Structure formats: structure tokens, C-alpha cells
Residue, then its C-alpha position, 0 to 999 in steps of 0.5 A: x704176246x703177239x699172235x703166232x704167225x706160221x709160214x705155210x707156202x700153199x694156197x688154202x681155203x676156208x674150212x681147209x684141214x691141214x697138218x704141220x710136221x713135227x718141227x711146228x708141233x714142237x714150236x707151237x706146243x713146247x715153245x709157245x705153249x699153245x693148246x687145242x682150240x688156240x688160234x694162229x695165223x698162217x701166211x703163204x708168202x704171196x699175199x694171203x693170210x689165214x686164221x686157223x685154229x688148232x684141232x689137235x696134236x699127235x706125237x708128229x703133227x699139228x692138225x689145224x683148220x682154216x677159219x678165215x682167209x684174207x687177201x692182203x694188198x701188197x705195196x705198189x712199189x717194188x724194189x730189188x736189191x742186188x747185193x754183191x757178196x760180203x765177207x763172213x755172215x753179213x749177207x744173212x743180216x742184209x737179207x733179214x733187214x732188207x726183208x723188214x724194209x719191204x724189198x721184193x727181190x734180192x739178187x746176190x752176185x759176185x763182182x771183181x772185188x768180191x772176196x767170197x767166191x761161191x759156186x756149185x753146191x756151196x753157192x746153192x746151199x747159201x742161197x737156200x739158207x738165205x731164203x729161209x732167213x727171208x721167210x723167218x724175217x717175213x714171219x717176224x715182221x708181219x709181211x704177208x709175202x716173202x721176197x724172192x732170193x735168186x741164185x748167186x749170179x755174176x755181175x754181168x748176169x745180175x745186170x741182165x736180170x734187173x727189170x728193164x722197166x725199173x729205175x736202176x741205180x748203182x751206188x758208187x762212192x766215186x760218183x761226184x755229180x749226183x746223189x740219191x736225192x737228186x735222182x728221186x727228185x728228178x722229174x724224169x723219174x717222178x712216176x717210178x714205182x719199180x727200183x733196182x739198187x746195186x750195192x758193191x762189196x767191201x772194196x767197192x766197184x771197179x771203173x769198168x763195172x760202173x761203165x758197164x752198168x751205165x751202158x746197161x741203163x744204170x744210174x750211178x749215185x752217191x749216198x753222201x761224203x761218207x763211205x758206208x760199209x757194204x752192210x749199211x749201204x743197202x739198209x740206208x738206201x732202202x729206208x730212203x726209198x720206202x720213205x719217199x715211195x712206200x712203206x712208211x706212209x701207212x699207219x696200221x689200222x688206217 
């Protein structure tokens, strides 16, 4: 069985004594069948991992002691995924898989053809839920960090939120001049180590939105002749970027 990993969003030191609340007690003792003296890994979501040993259980808490602390080097390539809200529960799948593919930040947004129209408390509740999905995906895949998940933005706010230093890409099925390969092999962008990728809803982007994005410095690109679903497109482009720039070029243990 893989070594258990627990998210604990607090910077710790070697020798620190900590207590985890009841949900963790149930998970560690009743689900994983761990006992006093067993070890596990804590990660704080910002690049540190801690080996800890279980010192005891009570009805409400688990007592742990931190044995070692390790600083994990984070990838040099940073990718922001701006995702227009899809229908149903697709956003959770997108966030889960984007986290596994190493995305650094996720900006959910509403575009003119988005079907979900969330605002106020409903929007805040959704964002909170998506952050939990990102945490669980990081825990499961072994990431030492957790991607940021922004509050739901408007299309205009999303454009403004993108890092001005990033290579900003908006996927558009109507683009017939350049594909993702053309951009990634263009000498003008050879040194790019920060990307922002914008994905549209089921109905795609309007012409006005594409023009507005271009005026803000975004480059429109195609992923080929096939029109991918809104939940497929981000995974395809993230895998391409990571193959070219980051995640897939390091073998574990080397």
C-alpha cells in the first residue's frame, strides 16, 4: 500500500507535535487501520512534505509528531487554466485531472454561452467545493503543492486576471491559421515558462470574445480538425504543454 498522505495547510518544523481532528482519526484508524507508531506523510500545499509518526489516538483526535521536513522543488513551468463553466458536474472532473497534470492555478469564469450562471452564495459554495477537489487530487497524485482555485469570474475579469508575463492562449474551433504546435515551436515563445490557457463552454466562444481576448494579448489557436468537448480540451492542451515544458521529463528517483 502506498504511504498515506494527509493535507495539513500549516508550515511545520521537525519535532513539532500536532493534532488532527476526528475526520482524520476515522480515516487513519478505521479506514487505513493505522496504529500508534505507524508513519505517514503530511504536505502543506506550498512545497513542503513532513514525515510524521502517530503518537496516539483519542476519541476525537490523532496525535502526531513530525520526524523530518523536506522542501520539494516545484516545477519551473507555471500553467494557469481559465475554464468557462461547463454543464453538470464536469468542472470537478476538469479540476481533478488538471491538478494531476500539474496546473498551478484555475480560474473558473462565465462566458456569453455558458449555461451555468452562478453568483453569490452558490458561486462561493462551488468554489469552496472545487478547492477541496484540488486538495484531494494533489493528495492522491503525490503533488506537494495545491493549485489555486479562484472565485468564479466574468469573462472580462478573467482576461484581466491572467498574468501579463504569461504566454496567453485561447482555444477556438474557428481558428484556421495556427495550431498549438505552431505556437510552441515559434521562436518568439521559445523561452516561455508561464502559460495561461483559456477554454470555452459547450457552445464555444463568440467572435466578440475572441476579438476582446486578442486585444488583451491572447493568441487564438486550434487543437486540430476535431472539435473536443469542453472537458476534453483542457486535458489535451495541458498534457501537450507538460510534455513540451515540464512534468513528463523527470523520472521518479533521478
